[in-house]
C-alpha positions in Angstrom: -62.8 -63.6 49.7 -65.0 -61.1 48.0 -62.9 -61.3 44.9 -63.3 -65.1 44.9 -67.0 -65.0 45.3 -67.2 -62.5 42.5 -65.2 -64.8 40.2 -67.3 -67.8 41.2 -70.6 -65.9 40.3 -69.2 -64.8 36.9 -68.2 -68.3 36.1 -71.7 -69.5 36.9 -73.3 -67.1 34.3 -70.9 -68.3 31.5 -68.3 -65.6 31.2 -65.0 -66.8 29.8 -62.1 -65.8 32.0 -58.4 -66.0 31.1 -57.7 -68.0 34.2 -60.4 -70.6 33.3 -59.4 -72.2 29.9 -62.4 -74.7 30.1 -64.8 -71.7 30.1 -63.2 -70.2 26.9 -65.9 -71.9 24.7 -68.9 -70.0 26.2 -68.6 -66.4 24.8 -71.8 -66.9 22.8 -73.8 -67.8 25.8 -72.5 -64.8 27.5 -73.6 -62.6 24.7 -77.1 -64.0 24.6 -77.3 -63.6 28.4 -76.3 -60.0 28.0 -78.9 -59.4 25.3 -81.6 -61.0 27.5 -81.0 -58.5 30.3 -78.7 -60.7 32.5 -81.4 -61.2 35.2 -79.0 -62.3 37.9 -76.4 -59.4 37.2 -78.1 -56.8 39.3 -77.9 -58.6 42.7 -75.9 -57.1 45.7 -73.4 -59.9 45.6 -72.6 -59.4 42.0 -72.2 -55.5 42.5 -69.8 -56.2 45.3 -67.7 -58.4 43.2 -67.5 -55.9 40.4 -66.4 -53.2 42.7 -63.6 -55.4 44.1 -62.3 -56.1 40.6 -62.3 -52.4 39.7 -60.5 -51.5 42.9 -57.9 -54.1 42.2 -57.2 -52.8 38.8 -57.0 -49.2 39.9 -54.6 -50.0 42.6 -52.4 -52.0 40.2 -52.3 -49.1 37.7 -51.6 -46.5 40.4 -48.6 -48.5 41.8 -47.2 -48.9 38.2 -47.4 -45.2 37.6 -45.8 -44.4 40.9 -42.9 -46.8 40.1 -42.5 -45.1 36.7 -42.4 -41.6 38.3 -40.0 -42.7 40.9 -37.7 -44.1 38.3 -37.8 -41.0 36.2 -37.2 -38.7 39.2 -34.3 -40.8 40.3 -32.8 -40.7 36.8 -33.1 -36.9 36.6 -31.6 -36.5 40.0 -28.7 -38.7 39.0 -28.2 -36.7 35.8 -28.4 -33.4 37.6 -26.0 -34.6 40.2 -23.6 -35.7 37.5 -23.8 -32.4 35.7 -23.1 -30.5 39.0 -20.1 -32.8 39.6 -18.8 -32.1 36.1 -19.2 -28.3 36.6 -17.4 -28.4 39.9 -14.7 -30.6 38.4 -14.0 -28.7 35.2 -15.2 -25.2 36.1 -16.8 -24.7 32.8 -20.5 -24.1 31.9 -21.2 -24.7 28.2 -24.4 -22.7 28.3 -22.6 -19.7 29.9 -20.0 -20.0 27.2 -22.6 -19.8 24.5 -24.1 -16.9 26.2 -20.8 -15.1 26.3 -20.1 -16.2 22.7 -23.2 -14.5 21.3 -23.3 -11.6 23.7 -20.8 -9.8 21.5 -23.1 -9.6 18.5 -23.4 -5.8 19.0 -19.6 -5.5 19.0 -19.4 -7.5 15.7 -22.1 -5.5 14.1 -20.2 -2.3 14.9 -17.0 -3.7 13.6 -18.7 -4.9 10.4 -20.3 -1.5 9.8 -16.9 0.2 10.4 -15.3 -2.3 7.9 -17.8 -1.5 5.3 -17.9 2.3 5.7 -14.3 2.8 6.6 -15.2 5.0 9.6 -15.4 4.3 13.3 -16.1 7.2 15.6 -13.9 8.0 18.6 -16.9 7.8 20.9 -18.0 4.4 19.5 -14.4 3.1 19.9 -14.2 4.2 23.5 -17.4 2.3 24.2 -16.3 -0.9 22.4 -12.6 -1.2 23.3 -13.2 -2.7 26.8 -15.6 -5.3 25.3 -13.1 -6.1 22.5 -10.6 -7.4 25.0 -13.2 -9.6 26.6 -14.7 -11.0 23.5 -11.6 -11.5 21.3 -10.7 -14.9 22.8 -14.2 -16.2 21.8 -14.0 -15.1 18.2 -13.5 -17.4 15.2 -11.1 -16.9 12.2 -13.6 -14.9 10.2 -14.5 -12.7 13.1 -10.9 -11.9 13.9 -10.4 -10.8 10.3 -13.6 -8.7 10.5 -12.2 -7.2 13.8 -9.0 -6.2 12.1 -10.8 -4.6 9.2 -13.1 -2.7 11.5 -10.0 -1.4 13.6 -8.2 -0.4 10.4 -11.0 2.4 10.1 -9.3 4.0 13.1 -5.9 4.1 11.2 -4.1 3.8 14.6 -4.9 1.7 17.7 -3.0 1.6 21.0 -0.9 -1.6 21.4 -2.7 -2.3 24.7 -6.0 -3.0 22.8 -4.4 -4.5 19.7 -2.2 -7.0 21.4 -5.2 -9.4 22.4 -6.3 -9.3 18.8 -2.8 -10.2 17.6 -2.5 -13.0 20.1 -5.7 -14.6 18.9 -4.7 -14.0 15.2 -1.5 -16.0 15.8 -3.6 -19.1 16.8 -6.4 -18.8 14.3 -4.3 -17.8 11.1 -3.9 -21.4 10.2 -7.7 -21.8 9.9 -8.4 -18.7 7.8 -9.3 -18.8 4.2 -7.1 -17.0 1.6 -9.4 -13.9 1.4 -9.4 -13.7 5.3 -5.7 -13.8 5.4 -5.3 -11.2 2.7 -7.8 -8.9 4.5 -5.9 -9.3 7.7 -2.6 -8.3 6.1 -4.3 -5.3 4.4 -5.6 -4.2 7.8 -2.3 -4.8 9.5 -0.6 -2.6 6.9 -2.9 0.2 8.0 -2.5 -0.5 11.8 1.2 -1.4 11.9 3.1 0.9 9.5 6.9 0.8 10.0 7.0 4.0 12.1 4.5 2.3 14.7 6.0 -1.2 15.0 8.2 -0.3 17.9 5.1 -0.3 20.1 4.9 -4.2 19.6 8.5 -4.9 20.6 9.9 -4.7 17.1 13.3 -3.0 16.7 12.9 -0.2 14.3 16.1 1.6 13.2 16.4 5.4 12.7 15.6 4.9 9.0 12.2 3.5 8.2 13.5 1.8 5.1 14.2 -1.5 6.8 12.8 -3.1 10.0 11.8 -6.5 11.3 8.1 -7.2 10.7 5.9 -8.6 13.6 5.6 -12.3 14.1 2.0 -12.3 13.0 2.8 -10.5 9.8 5.5 -13.0 8.9 3.2 -15.9 9.7 0.3 -14.6 7.6 2.6 -13.8 4.7 4.0 -17.3 4.7 0.5 -18.9 4.9 -1.2 -16.8 2.3 1.2 -18.1 -0.3 -0.5 -21.5 -0.3 -3.9 -19.9 -1.0 -3.1 -17.5 -3.7 -5.2 -19.6 -6.2 -8.4 -18.6 -4.2 -7.9 -14.9 -4.6 -9.3 -12.6 -7.2 -7.2 -10.1 -9.1 -8.2 -7.2 -6.8 -7.4 -9.3 -3.7 -4.0 -10.1 -5.1 -3.3 -6.4 -5.8 -4.4 -5.5 -2.3 -2.2 -8.3 -0.9 0.9 -7.2 -2.8 0.4 -3.5 -1.7 0.0 -4.6 2.0 3.2 -6.8 1.7 5.1 -3.8 0.3 3.9 -1.5 3.0 4.9 -4.0 5.7 8.3 -4.6 4.1 7.8 -8.4 4.1 7.6 -9.0 0.3 10.0 -11.7 -0.8 11.2 -12.7 -4.3 9.3 -15.9 -4.3 6.1 -14.3 -3.0 6.2 -11.5 -5.6 6.7 -14.1 -8.4 3.9 -16.3 -7.2 1.5 -13.3 -7.0 2.4 -12.3 -10.5 1.9 -15.9 -11.7 -1.6 -16.1 -10.2 -2.7 -12.8 -11.8 -5.1 -13.2 -14.6 -4.0 -12.3 -18.1 -3.6 -8.6 -18.7 -6.4 -8.4 -21.3 -8.9 -9.5 -18.5 -7.8 -6.7 -16.1 -9.7 -3.4 -15.8 -7.9 -0.1 -16.6 -7.6 0.7 -12.9 -6.1 -2.7 -12.3 -3.6 -2.2 -15.1 -2.4 1.1 -13.6 -2.2 -0.6 -10.1 -0.1 -3.4 -11.5 2.4 -1.1 -13.1 2.8 1.0 -9.9 3.0 -2.0 -7.5 5.5 -3.8 -9.8 7.8 -0.7 -9.7 7.6 -0.5 -5.9 8.3 -4.2 -5.7 11.4 -3.9 -7.9 12.7 -0.9 -6.0 12.2 -2.6 -2.6 13.6 -6.0 -3.6 16.7 -4.5 -5.2 17.4 -2.5 -1.9 16.9 -5.7 0.1 18.7 -8.2 -2.0 21.2 -6.3 -4.2 24.1 -6.5 -1.6 23.4 -10.2 -0.8 25.6 -12.5 -3.0 23.3 -15.5 -2.6 20.2 -13.5 -3.7 21.8 -11.6 -6.6 21.1 -14.4 -9.1 17.5 -14.9 -7.8 17.0 -11.1 -8.1 18.3 -11.2 -11.7 15.9 -14.1 -12.5 13.0 -12.2 -11.0 13.8 -9.0 -12.8 13.9 -10.9 -16.1 10.5 -12.3 -15.4 9.1 -8.9 -14.4 10.3 -7.6 -17.7 8.1 -10.2 -19.3 5.2 -8.9 -17.2 5.9 -5.3 -18.3 5.9 -6.4 -22.0 2.6 -8.2 -21.4 1.0 -5.1 -19.8 2.2 -3.0 -22.7 0.7 -5.4 -25.1 -2.7 -5.3 -23.3 -2.6 -1.5 -23.2 -2.0 -1.3 -26.9 -5.0 -3.4 -27.6 -7.2 -1.4 -25.2 -5.8 2.1 -26.0 -9.2 3.3 -27.2 -10.7 2.7 -23.7 -8.2 4.8 -21.9 -9.0 8.4 -21.0 -6.4 11.2 -21.4 -5.6 11.0 -17.6 -5.3 7.2 -17.8 -2.8 7.6 -20.7 -0.6 10.0 -18.8 -0.7 7.8 -15.6 0.2 4.7 -17.7 3.0 6.6 -19.4 4.5 7.7 -16.0 4.1 4.2 -14.5 5.6 2.3 -17.4 8.6 4.6 -17.8 9.4 4.6 -14.1 9.0 0.8 -14.0 11.4 0.5 -16.9 13.9 2.7 -15.1 13.6 0.7 -11.9 14.2 -2.5 -13.9 17.3 -1.0 -15.4 18.6 0.3 -12.2 18.1 -3.0 -10.3 20.3 -5.0 -12.8 22.5 -2.8 -15.0 24.2 -5.7 -16.6 20.9 -6.8 -18.2 19.6 -3.4 -19.0 18.6 -4.1 -22.6 18.0 -7.9 -23.0 16.7 -9.2 -26.2 14.6 -12.0 -24.7 13.6 -13.5 -21.4 13.6 -17.1 -20.4 12.0 -16.9 -17.0 8.7 -18.6 -16.2 7.0 -15.3 -15.7 7.7 -14.5 -19.4 5.1 -17.1 -20.3 2.5 -14.4 -19.5 3.4 -12.7 -22.7 0.4 -13.1 -25.0 1.7 -12.3 -28.4 5.2 -13.8 -28.7 7.7 -15.6 -26.6 10.7 -13.4 -27.4 9.8 -9.8 -26.7 11.8 -6.5 -26.6 10.7 -3.8 -24.3 10.7 -0.6 -26.5 9.7 2.1 -24.1 10.4 5.0 -26.6 8.0 3.6 -29.1 5.4 2.9 -26.4 5.7 6.5 -25.1 5.3 7.9 -28.6 2.2 5.8 -29.0 0.7 7.0 -25.8 1.5 10.7 -26.3 0.0 10.5 -29.8 -3.4 9.8 -28.2 -3.5 13.1 -26.3 -5.3 15.6 -28.5 -5.6 18.4 -25.9 -2.5 18.3 -23.6 -3.8 21.2 -21.5 -7.1 19.5 -20.6 -5.3 16.2 -19.9 -2.6 17.8 -17.6 -5.4 19.8 -15.8 -6.8 16.5 -14.4 -3.5 15.6 -12.7 -2.5 16.4 -9.2 0.3 18.9 -8.6 2.8 16.1 -7.5 1.9 14.1 -10.6 2.6 17.0 -12.8 6.2 17.1 -11.3 6.6 13.4 -12.1 5.3 13.8 -15.6 7.9 16.6 -16.2 10.6 14.3 -15.1 9.4 11.5 -17.3 9.2 13.7 -20.3 12.7 15.1 -19.6 14.1 11.7 -19.5 12.4 10.8 -22.8 13.9 13.9 -24.3 17.4 12.9 -23.2 16.9 9.4 -24.7 15.7 10.8 -28.0 18.6 13.2 -28.0 21.1 10.3 -27.4 19.5 8.2 -30.2 19.7 11.2 -32.6 23.3 11.8 -31.8 24.1 8.1 -32.2 22.4 8.0 -35.6 23.8 11.2 -37.1 27.2 11.3 -35.3 26.7 15.0 -34.4 27.3 16.4 -30.9 25.5 19.1 -29.1 23.2 19.0 -26.1 21.2 22.2 -26.8 19.0 20.6 -29.4 15.3 21.0 -28.8 13.1 18.1 -27.9 11.2 16.2 -30.6 7.8 17.6 -31.7 5.7 15.0 -29.9 7.3 16.2 -26.6 7.6 19.9 -27.4 3.9 20.3 -27.9 3.2 19.3 -24.3 5.7 21.7 -22.7 3.5 24.9 -22.7 0.6 23.1 -21.0 3.0 21.5 -18.5 4.6 24.8 -17.7 1.3 26.5 -17.2 0.1 23.9 -14.9 3.2 24.0 -12.8 2.9 27.8 -12.5 -0.6 27.4 -11.1 0.7 25.2 -8.2 4.1 26.7 -7.2 2.9 27.5 -3.7 1.6 23.9 -3.2 4.8 22.2 -4.1 7.7 21.4 -1.8 11.1 22.8 -2.3 12.5 19.4 -3.7 9.6 19.2 -6.1 10.1 22.8 -7.3 13.8 22.0 -8.0 12.9 18.8 -9.8 10.4 20.5 -12.0 12.8 23.3 -12.8 15.5 20.8 -13.7 13.1 18.8 -15.9 11.9 21.9 -17.9 15.3 23.5 -18.3 17.9 20.8 -18.5 15.8 18.0 -19.9 13.1 19.6 -22.1 15.2 22.8 -22.9 12.0 24.9 -22.4 13.0 28.5 -22.0 10.5 31.1 -20.7 11.4 34.4 -18.9 8.2 34.5 -16.9 8.6 30.9 -15.9 12.1 31.4 -14.7 11.2 34.5 -12.7 8.3 32.8 -11.0 10.5 29.9 -10.0 13.1 32.1 -8.6 10.6 34.1 -6.5 9.3 30.8 -5.1 12.8 29.3 -4.4 14.4 32.5 -3.0 12.6 32.5 0.4 13.1 28.8 0.9 16.9 28.7 0.0 18.1 32.1 1.1 19.6 32.7 3.6 21.6 29.6 2.8 23.1 28.9 6.3 20.1 30.0 8.4 17.2 28.8 6.4 14.0 27.2 7.7 13.4 24.4 5.3 15.3 21.1 5.5 18.9 20.7 6.7 21.7 22.9 5.6 23.2 20.1 3.4 19.8 19.7 1.6 19.5 23.5 1.0 23.1 23.7 -0.3 22.4 20.8 -2.7 19.1 22.3 -3.8 20.6 25.7 -4.5 23.4 24.2 -6.6 20.8 22.3 -8.7 18.7 25.4 -9.0 21.6 27.4 -10.4 22.5 24.6 -12.8 18.9 24.6 -14.1 18.6 28.4 -14.3 21.9 28.5 -16.3 19.8 27.0 -19.3 17.2 29.9 -18.9 17.7 33.6 -19.5 20.5 35.1 -17.5 18.3 37.5 -15.6 16.7 34.8 -13.4 20.1 33.2 -12.8 21.6 36.5 -11.5 18.5 37.2 -9.3 19.1 33.9 -7.4 22.9 34.1 -7.3 23.2 37.7 -6.1 21.7 37.3 -2.5 23.7 34.1 -2.1 26.9 36.0 -2.8 26.0 38.7 -0.5 25.5 36.2 2.3 28.8 34.5 1.5 30.7 37.8 1.9 29.5 38.1 5.4 30.1 34.5 6.1 33.7 34.6 4.9 34.4 37.7 7.1 33.1 35.9 10.2 35.0 32.6 9.4 38.2 34.2 8.4 38.7 35.4 12.0 39.0 31.7 13.1 41.0 30.7 10.1 38.8 28.0 8.8 35.2 27.2 7.9 33.2 25.9 10.7 31.2 23.4 8.6 32.0 21.3 5.5 28.8 22.3 3.7 29.7 25.9 3.5 33.3 25.3 2.5 32.3 22.8 -0.3 29.6 25.2 -1.6 32.0 28.2 -1.7 34.7 26.1 -3.4 32.1 25.0 -6.1 31.1 28.7 -6.7 34.6 30.3 -6.6 36.8 27.6 -7.9 35.8 28.4 -11.5 38.8 29.2 -13.7 37.9 32.6 -15.1 40.6 34.7 -16.7 41.5 38.2 -15.4 40.3 39.7 -18.6 36.9 38.1 -18.2 36.7 39.1 -14.6 37.0 42.7 -15.6 33.8 42.7 -17.7 30.5 41.8 -16.0 28.9 40.2 -19.1 32.0 38.2 -19.9 32.2 37.0 -16.3 28.5 36.0 -16.3 29.1 34.1 -19.6 31.8 32.0 -18.1 29.8 31.4 -15.0 26.8 30.2 -17.0 29.0 27.8 -19.1 30.5 26.4 -15.9 26.9 25.6 -14.4 25.8 24.2 -17.7 28.8 21.7 -17.8 27.9 20.7 -14.3 24.3 19.9 -15.3 25.5 17.9 -18.3 27.8 15.9 -16.0 25.0 15.2 -13.7 22.7 13.9 -16.4 25.5 12.0 -18.2 25.0 14.1 -21.4 28.0 14.6 -23.8 29.6 17.9 -23.8 28.7 19.7 -26.9 28.6 23.2 -28.4 27.8 26.2 -26.1 24.3 27.0 -25.4 22.6 29.7 -27.6 21.7 31.4 -24.3 25.4 32.1 -23.7 26.2 33.1 -27.3 23.5 35.7 -27.5 24.0 36.9 -23.9 25.2 40.4 -24.7 22.6 40.9 -27.5 19.4 39.7 -25.8 20.0 40.4 -22.1 21.2 44.0 -22.2 17.6 45.3 -22.0 16.6 43.1 -19.1 19.9 43.0 -17.0 20.7 45.7 -14.6 24.3 46.4 -15.1 24.8 47.9 -11.6 23.3 44.8 -10.0 25.4 42.6 -12.1 28.5 44.6 -11.3 27.9 44.3 -7.5 27.4 40.5 -8.0 30.6 40.2 -9.7 32.5 42.2 -7.0 30.9 40.0 -4.3 32.1 37.0 -6.2 35.7 38.3 -6.5 35.7 39.2 -2.8 34.5 35.7 -1.8 37.1 34.1 -3.9 39.9 36.3 -2.6 39.0 35.7 1.1 38.4 31.9 0.5 41.9 31.6 -1.0 43.4 33.4 1.9 41.6 31.2 4.4 42.8 28.1 2.5 46.4 29.4 2.7 46.1 29.8 6.4 45.1 26.2 6.7 
C-alpha cells in the first residue's frame, strides 16, 4: 500500500514512469519542478514512498547476488566432487606427477655436470643412485641420453642401477634424435664393454673377440642408421668408434657412415687421423666376422673395394694439406695408412692390388675416378717431410715407437722385393734405402730409452723389426735387448711372464732376430737356455718322454740342425752353422727369398774373436751336443 501511494504521489507531480506510458511526455515539467525546489517533495508521505522504493530495489539486488553465489558454489562443489571421483577412480594425481617430474632437477644437474666434466665422484654417486631409480621412469628421451652420458663418467655401473635406465631407453629410443642416439651408444660403449656384458644376461664366451650385444644396443644401432644425415663428422666418428667397441658394426652400417662423412678436404687433421684408425679397425673386425660366411664374402669384398676408395681419398687430402701436418702427425698418418693398407690386403687377398674400384664409396675420390693406392710412394712423401727424425720420434709414446718400427721394417721388405724384381738379383742382406736408413739411429735410441716400459711381446717385435726388417746392427743395442729379455724368458719352463707356449715362441723369435746382430748377443741368450735344457733332458729321460709338447718342439727346433761332425768339433764353425739356421728361419717367417749368407756370418771369425769368450762358447757347444744326444736317445725309446 505504501508503494502504491508513493507511485500515485510521483505521478501527480509529473514524473514519467516506465509503467505509465501516458506520462512519458512530461519529463520537461519534472525538470522545471525540480529546478523550482519541488515544494511538495519534502512531505512525510513522499519520504515514506521513496524509502519503500529503495528497500525494494536493495532486496531485489541482494536476492540476485545470493542466487549467483549459490550457483557458483554449487558448480565448484560439483567440480571438486568430480575431481575427487576421478582421483579415486584412476589413482593418479597430475599435480603430484608434475611435482615428481620436476623434483629431480638436482639429479639432472649433477648428471649434466658429470657429462660435461667427465667426472662423477663416488660420494655423489652414492647419494644419487637411489634417486636415479625413482626418477628414471619420468625422464624424457633427452634426459635418458643425458643420464647415460653422466653415468659414463663412472666407467662402470652396477647392473642393479643401470637396468632401470636401459629399460626406459628401450621405450624412448624411437623418439630420440640422431645426436641423442649416437651419444647413448657412445656412453654404452663405456658402460658395457664386452667383458662386462655378462652382468646383463648376455652370453660372453671365453674370448672377448665375439659376443652378443645387448638388446638396447642392437635397437639403437638399427635406429641410428636412419638419422646419419643429422650428425656432424665428429659425431659420426664417435658413433663408429662406439659401434666397433660394442662389436655391433655391420657392413651396411659402416658403408653408410662413410658415405655420410664430409669430403676429406673439409676434415681436420685430428679427424683424418681418426678416420684412418677407425677404418682399419672396422676392416679387421668385419673380416673376422664375415670372412667365413659364404653369403657375406661377396658383400665384404664390395665393402673392402669401397674402403680402398676411401683410403685413396684420404691420401689425396693429406697430400694437399701436407704443409699443415706436424712431424708427429706425419708419423701417425704413416703408421695408420700403412696398417690400413695391410688390413685391406689381408681381408681380401684375391684383390690385393686392384687397378680401379667400381663401388659407390669410390665416388668420394676427389681427383679421379680410377685410382691406384701406391703406399710406397705415399710413405716416401711423408718421410721426406721429416727433417729431424729424433725430435719427431721423441714425441711418440713407447708403444707407438714399436708400431713405427714394424711399419718401417715392412716398408724396407717391400723396397727390397721391388729392387730384386727390377734387377733380378737375389740376396736378403741388402741395407734399407736411404730414406729409411736415416731414421734407424733415432728409432733405436728411442727404443733403448723405454726398454723397461715395454712388454715382452713389444720387445720381441721391436727387435725383429730392427734386425730382420731394417737390418740395423749395433752391439750396444743387441746387448741391451738381451739383458731386458733374459729375465723374462729364462728360465724357459718356469718363467713368470705369460704361458709356457708364449715364452717358447718369443724365445725362438728373439734368437732369429739376434742371428742378424753380432754373435756375442746371440750366444748370451742361447747359453742359459741350453744349460736349462740339459737339466730338463736329464729329468725327462727317466720317464722316457717329454711331459709337455712345448718343451719337445722347442728342443727339436734347436737340436735338429744338420751340422757336420767337423763343424761340431770347432766352436766358431758350430756357431756359424747355428746362425745360418736361425737366419733361414727368419726369412721363411717373413716370406723373404733365400739369398747369399749374411756378412755377419762370413766375418764371424775375424770380427768376433775379440768380443767372444771362447770358454763360454765352448761350454755352450758342449751343452748343445749333450741335449741333442739325450733327445735322440729319448726319441729312440719312444
